[in-house]
PADO-913840 format. One record per residue (C-alpha): residue in one letter; y, x, z. Coordinates in pm, whole numbers, padded with zeros to 5 digits, always signed. Each point is the difference from the previous one (the first is absolute). Example, Ala and Ser with C-alpha at 12.3 -4.5 7.8 and 13.67 -1.06 7.14 Angstrom:
% PADO-913840
a-00450+01230+00780
s+00344+00137-00066
***
This chain:
% PADO-913840
x+06416+05736+00390
x-00012+00342-00174
x-00321+00200-00023
x-00047+00365+00068
x+00072+00211-00306
x-00144+00342+00096
x-00363+00071+00007
x+00051+00313+00208
x-00101-00114+00348
x-00191+00319+00084
x+00124+00175+00319
x+00075+00369+00008
x-00311+00218+00033
x+00167+00163+00302
x-00005-00337+00190
x-00290-00163+00165
x+00007-00345-00154
x-00200-00142+00279
x+00237+00112+00273
x+00244-00281+00088
x+00252+00256+00109
x+00079+00065-00369
x+00057-00371-00078
x+00273-00249+00079
x-00195-00209+00250
x+00091-00350+00130
x+00176+00027+00327
x+00156+00341-00086
x+00374+00023-00049
x-00054+00154-00349
x-00196-00312-00100
x+00278-00231+00100
x+00264+00214-00175
x-00205+00005-00321
x-00042-00382+00010
x+00369-00056+00044
x+00090+00249-00269
x-00233-00144-00255
x+00111-00353+00078
x+00351+00116-00053
x-00101+00164-00337
x-00156-00325-00123
x+00297-00204+00105
x+00242+00232-00168
x-00192+00032-00326
x-00039-00377-00058
x+00345-00102+00121
x+00169+00263-00237
x-00225-00110-00286
x+00036-00379+00028
x+00361-00027+00137
x+00135-00091-00340
x-00231-00285-00073
x+00213-00273+00179
x+00311+00154-00151
x-00103-00062-00366
x+00208-00314-00051
x+00313+00174+00125
x-00066+00297-00222
x-00054-00232-00305
x+00336-00164+00063
x+00200+00319+00064
x-00142+00187-00293
x-00042-00290-00239
x-00377+00045-00041
x-00293-00233-00063
x-00274-00039+00269
x-00238+00217-00205
x+00262+00280-00024
x+00077-00028+00374
x-00370+00030+00097
x+00012+00360-00130
x+00175+00098+00321
x-00337-00040+00171
x-00241+00051-00289
x+00132+00346-00092
x-00071+00112+00360
x-00354-00145+00022
x-00083+00126-00343
x+00093+00361+00074
x-00149-00029+00349
x-00327-00095-00151
x-00021+00328-00193
x+00157+00215+00274
x-00266-00108+00245
x-00272+00166-00217
x+00175+00343-00004
x+00141-00016+00354
x-00354-00031+00135
x-00086+00316-00193
x+00311+00180+00105
x-00083-00087+00364
x-00294+00232-00008
x+00229+00301-00020
x+00304-00110+00206
x-00022-00102+00366
x-00015-00376+00032
x+00287-00040+00247
x+00233+00205-00214
x-00082-00202-00310
x+00035-00341+00171
x+00319+00103+00183
x+00167+00129-00323
x-00099-00316-00179
x+00148-00232+00259
x+00329+00192+00026
x+00047+00026-00376
x-00087-00374-00041
x+00255-00096+00262
x+00262+00228-00164
x-00062-00158-00343
x+00027-00352+00144
x+00343+00097+00152
x+00103+00131-00340
x-00107-00321-00159
x+00250-00190+00220
x+00296+00196-00132
x-00075+00107-00351
x+00193-00208-00255
x-00179-00183-00280
x-00336-00156-00057
x-00147+00320-00154
x+00091+00210+00304
x-00179-00248+00218
x-00309+00006-00232
x+00002+00376+00005
x-00004+00026+00375
x-00274-00265+00026
x-00212+00195-00259
x+00035+00317+00204
x-00084-00196+00314
x-00336-00096-00156
x-00083+00362-00070
x+00088+00144+00346
x-00157-00295+00191
x-00336+00106-00140
x-00021+00263+00266
x-00041-00245+00282
x-00287-00250-00087
x-00174+00286-00175
x-00016+00203+00324
x+00033-00222+00302
x-00350-00119+00032
x-00138+00334-00094
x+00184+00145+00305
x-00139-00273+00223
x-00362+00050-00127
x+00024+00378+00062
x+00181+00010+00329
x-00104-00317+00196
x-00333-00016+00182
x-00239-00245-00171
x-00017-00220+00311
x+00384-00054-00023
x+00031-00007-00385
x-00033-00372-00057
x+00295-00087+00229
x+00215+00282-00156
x-00073-00125-00346
x+00076-00350+00102
x+00339+00093+00136
x+00089+00179-00316
x-00093-00302-00208
x+00196-00213+00244
x+00305+00218-00054
x-00019-00043-00379
x-00022-00383+00032
x+00282-00006+00259
x+00220+00228-00219
x-00063-00220-00306
x+00111-00304+00190
x+00303+00168+00170
x+00120+00156-00332
x+00026-00350-00137
x+00125-00189+00306
x+00267+00249+00120
x+00147+00078-00333
x+00028-00375-00079
x+00181-00069+00317
x+00240+00306-00039
x+00065-00074-00361
x+00095-00361+00077
x+00288+00122+00216
x+00098+00341-00143
x-00137+00019-00355
x-00298+00172-00161
x+00133+00353+00028
x+00048-00027+00374
x-00363-00141+00022
x-00144+00299-00192
x+00209+00243+00199
x-00116-00152+00322
x-00363+00037-00104
x+00059+00366-00101
x+00165+00078+00337
x-00292-00160+00184
x-00242+00192-00214
x+00165+00330+00079
x-00009-00072+00378
x-00365-00099-00031
x-00087+00317-00193
x+00174+00216+00274
x-00207-00184+00257
x-00315+00066-00203
x+00066+00367-00015
x+00050+00014+00372
x-00296-00207+00094
x-00280+00119-00234
x-00222+00281+00149
x-00044+00292-00253
x-00344+00006-00172
x-00256+00206+00182
x-00307-00072-00225
x+00160+00039-00343
x-00101+00283-00234
x+00240+00063-00284
x-00164+00059-00339
x+00140+00262-00238
x+00090-00135-00342
x-00010-00354-00136
x-00347-00082-00151
x+00118-00242-00273
x-00331+00036-00185
x-00194-00122+00309
x+00245-00287+00037
x-00056-00138-00354
x-00377+00052+00029
x-00021-00218+00311
x+00240-00260-00144
x-00219-00025-00306
x-00312-00049+00200
x+00162-00283+00194
x+00118-00174-00317
x-00366+00005-00141
x-00130-00204+00294
x+00018-00372-00090
x+00047-00130+00352
x+00297+00240+00068
x+00154-00103-00334
x-00011-00365+00123
x+00156+00085+00330
x+00277+00184-00169
x+00058-00304-00220
x+00017-00216+00317
x+00269+00226+00142
x+00195-00029-00326
x-00026-00387-00011
x+00050-00069+00370
x+00302+00218+00050
x+00149-00105-00339
x-00028-00370+00093
x+00121+00053+00355
x+00320+00204-00089
x+00082-00233-00295
x+00022-00300+00235
x+00204+00189+00249
x+00230+00145-00270
x+00104-00341-00131
x-00029-00215+00311
x+00356+00118+00083
x+00138-00126-00331
x-00200-00325+00033
x+00118-00069+00359
x+00372+00109-00048
x+00016-00247-00295
x+00017-00375+00005
x-00140-00218+00153
x-00055+00233+00294
x+00316+00212-00008
x-00097+00198+00297
x+00213+00291+00140
x-00103+00364-00041
x-00075+00007+00372
x-00224-00304-00020
x-00195+00136-00300
x-00042+00336+00182
x-00128-00191+00312
x-00273-00175-00206
x-00147+00350-00069
x-00095+00021+00372
x-00319-00162-00115
x-00086+00353-00107
x-00106+00058+00359
x-00303-00221-00067
x-00135+00293-00195
x-00055+00200+00318
x-00237-00261+00144
x-00159-00094-00334
x-00101+00370-00072
x-00176+00042+00332
x-00166-00349-00008
x-00135+00033-00353
x-00125+00346+00079
x-00209-00137+00283
x-00128-00296-00206
x-00090+00229-00283
x-00230+00198+00235
x-00164-00331+00107
x-00014-00196-00336
x+00021+00269-00270
x+00293+00155-00186
x-00053-00195-00319
x+00016-00331+00165
x+00311+00081+00193
x+00173+00152-00304
x-00059-00320-00181
x+00129-00203+00293
x+00315+00201+00033
x+00071-00028-00372
x-00059-00380+00009
x+00244-00040+00292
x+00252+00207-00191
x-00042-00222-00305
x+00044-00321+00200
x+00323+00140+00153
x+00131+00081-00348
x-00059-00362-00118
x+00156-00140+00319
x+00333+00161-00076
x+00033-00243-00289
x+00045-00284+00251
x+00350-00147+00038
x+00059-00007+00375
x+00116+00331+00142
x-00250-00003+00285
x-00282-00005-00252
x+00153+00282-00205
x+00023+00209+00318
x-00358-00100+00094
x-00116+00116-00347
x+00169+00347+00048
x-00162+00025+00345
x-00344-00094-00133
x+00038+00237-00297
x+00097+00283+00247
x-00295-00067+00228
x-00244-00001-00293
x+00143+00306-00163
x-00025+00219+00319
x-00348-00123+00070
x-00120+00073-00357
x+00186+00324-00017
x-00155+00116+00331
x-00350-00077-00130
x+00051+00152-00340
x+00160+00321+00113
x-00274+00052+00267
x-00268-00068-00259
x+00125+00288-00213
x-00095+00253+00271
x-00340-00162+00033
x-00076+00027-00376
x+00140+00344-00066
x-00285+00258+00025
x+00241+00303+00033
x+00370+00081+00007
x+00068-00325+00183
x+00362+00087+00043
x+00051+00030-00384
x-00188-00337-00041
x+00262-00155+00232
x+00277+00168-00205
x-00125-00169-00308
x-00010-00333+00170
x+00360+00058+00111
x+00091+00104-00350
x-00119-00331-00138
x+00149-00185+00296
x+00361+00129-00067
x-00036-00024-00374
x-00075-00366+00044
x+00310-00037+00217
x+00215+00170-00271
x-00140-00153-00320
x-00084-00352+00112
x+00314-00020+00211
x+00226+00088-00294
x-00192-00242-00238
x+00073-00282+00254
x+00370+00042-00055
x-00043-00040-00372
x-00168-00334+00064
x+00252-00112+00276
x+00298+00015-00238
x-00125-00269-00247
x-00245-00197+00210
x+00112+00043+00356
x-00236-00009+00306
x-00288-00181-00194
x-00002+00293-00245
x-00044+00249+00279
x-00278-00209+00161
x-00185-00026-00329
x+00002+00375-00035
x-00118+00064+00355
x-00272-00273-00037
x-00133+00172-00314
x-00030+00317+00214
x-00174-00192+00274
x-00246-00148-00248
x-00096+00352-00119
x-00017+00112+00368
x-00222-00285+00095
x-00239+00080-00282
x-00001+00376+00097
x-00063-00076+00363
x-00285-00236-00086
x-00153+00276-00221
x+00031+00256+00279
x-00168-00249+00243
x-00299-00089-00215
x-00056+00288-00242
x+00132+00330+00135
x-00208+00130+00281
x+00089+00331+00158
x-00116+00300-00190
x-00341+00144+00105
x+00033+00216+00305
x+00339-00141+00108
x+00037-00095+00370
x+00025-00374+00041
***
């Protein structure tokens, strides 16, 4: 799901870039180890980030909070992650990628374990804020490592496995913590996730082959960073795609944030385990991303971006239905449409960017996580007085804006002159 955040994909001058011996090649043990390691990194990142989402009703009860206040436990992480990604990508030009990712995963797991035992709401929020900062070192670097080290003929599969790991981790973080919390409480659930994350981090460090094609850069060129970010923001098509990331992710996370409150309440009164199990529809995202990507190559990105956004909108409206099966069906349709639209939009960013494609992807992810934080928290303010219809009204307003933006991209925003189609 995440895009590469480093534009430094140039091999060392001392290495023959055409010699397969200097790449991780399909069929070679190092290629398999890299795939397993990056799948593990994606799994750990998203399970640690989203493990608190199904626990929000429990946290609201124990700390006497409103739904909007409780949503900060996720929003503070994604907000700080959004900005950390920009600078972690720059930092990764000077620090070896395996080192940066490994330290990020270990520290993130340690912070999650600390969140399970620290007393008070503010202690929990502080650990989640720090988690967002240190997690920036994984999505900012993982795909840059693959692009540098894996031979082009095996890169597609390797990238797909990493994205699959993020989707699987996002689902597991919701389902497993919900099940554990139902029997042992939310602290045990967070502690379980932190322990699992630490084991996965150690496996990552053992599995991932060291970089052979990475050339560290001396100094952090902040001026170059801001110059390239400014150039991307001046391109109308890229601005529209950044807006799509903000709106799509904001709507998606808002529905998932408050679906737990909605389904635990009357008339459904589901258990925490049952609500967590519903989030298994997240697995639809793995298939949707690949399918929409193929259809975009055949029918055009604008058309498929619009189609994915329309499916997502239909899913949001379906959650207003009374029967539980239709509510679950709406969440499933929303999930399928979101991952399809996100796959098209994030891929389109790289096609439109004329230079520094990694930093263009970083800006997309910045907007993506800002949408998660800002719209997700706003949804809680509407849920308190108006319940689920208030949440749906907010998300549908986002979807109306997204549909208009997608239609504009399709009809009126051709690729810049000289861009590869």
